[in-house]
N, C-alpha and C positions, 0 to 999 in steps of 0.2 A: 671848634673842637680848643677848649678853654687848655691853656698852658699851666702844666703843673711844674711849680718853681721849686728847687729844690733847697735854694739858700733860704737863709732865714731873713724877713720881711724887714731888715736893716739903714729903709733909708732914708733918718736920722742920725744917719753917719757920719761922721765928718765929712765934706766937701772939699775940694781942690777944684779951685779957679781953673782951665786953660782953655788954649784955640785950638784944636787939634783934631785935624781932617782926618778922616779911613775910610777905606774902601772895607766896606762890608758884604757878606751874601746871605741873599736873600731865598726862601726856597720856591718863591713864585715869583716875584722880581727879579731877580740873579743880582748880580752885579749893582749896590746901591752907596752912594755918597751919604757920611755922614758929618757930620761936625761936633763934637764933644765939646759941650760947652763949662763943665764941671764933670770929676768924678770923684770915687769914693773905695773904698774896696765890696760893695756889695752891688755898688751900677753908674752909669752914669745917666749926663743927661744930655741931648743932643738938638738942635733946631737943624732945618732946612731935612727936615724928617718928609720923605715920599710916603705918599698913600698905604699907612699901614694901618692894620689893626691892634688891637688887643688883645696879646697871647701870640704875635708875632714873633717871630724866634729870627735871629740875626747872628752868623757866628764874624768874628772878623781877627785881626792877627794885631796883635799888642806887642813894644819892643817890652823883653824879659819875659812876661807871663806867653806868647806865643801864641796859638788860635786859641781862643774862646766866645761863648758861645753867650747869647744876653736874648730876653726877654721885654717886649712893650709891657711895659703895666699900665702907665694914664700918656695919653696924646690931650694937646692942644690943639690950633689952628696953627702955633708956631714952634712947641717945643715938645720933646718925648718924652720922657722919663725911661731907663732901660733898664733891669735885675740881671745881676750873671746871674750863670747854671749854679758857678763855685765861688763861695767868697774865694779873694784872694788875698796871700797870706800878708803877714804885717812888712820883712824884710823884703818879699816881691813886691809889695804896695809901694816903702818907699825909695825901692831898683827904680821902679815904676816912672812915677813922677822924677828922679831926678834924668831918666832917658828923656822921657818929654815936654822938660825946661829946655834939653839941651838943643832939639829935632828945632 
């Protein structure tokens, strides 16, 4: 079943590089670790992605934002791009970046 993405396809949005590890929840695989390499208000790119398929959904907890879901949009052997279920508001996104820098 293909995921229905509710957020606007904004992959050209400004991305911010980082090195942040999260434990995400996947309906089929349970807890999985993701290494987020860059993030924007609409999504993120991760490495060390287990066997996920395009359209797969993950849920994770981010500082400031709390729980948020994302859908796998693209994947290669080493990287994967996810789109958040909703756009993160500009003020919240700035606060998120500040919190991630402090970690």
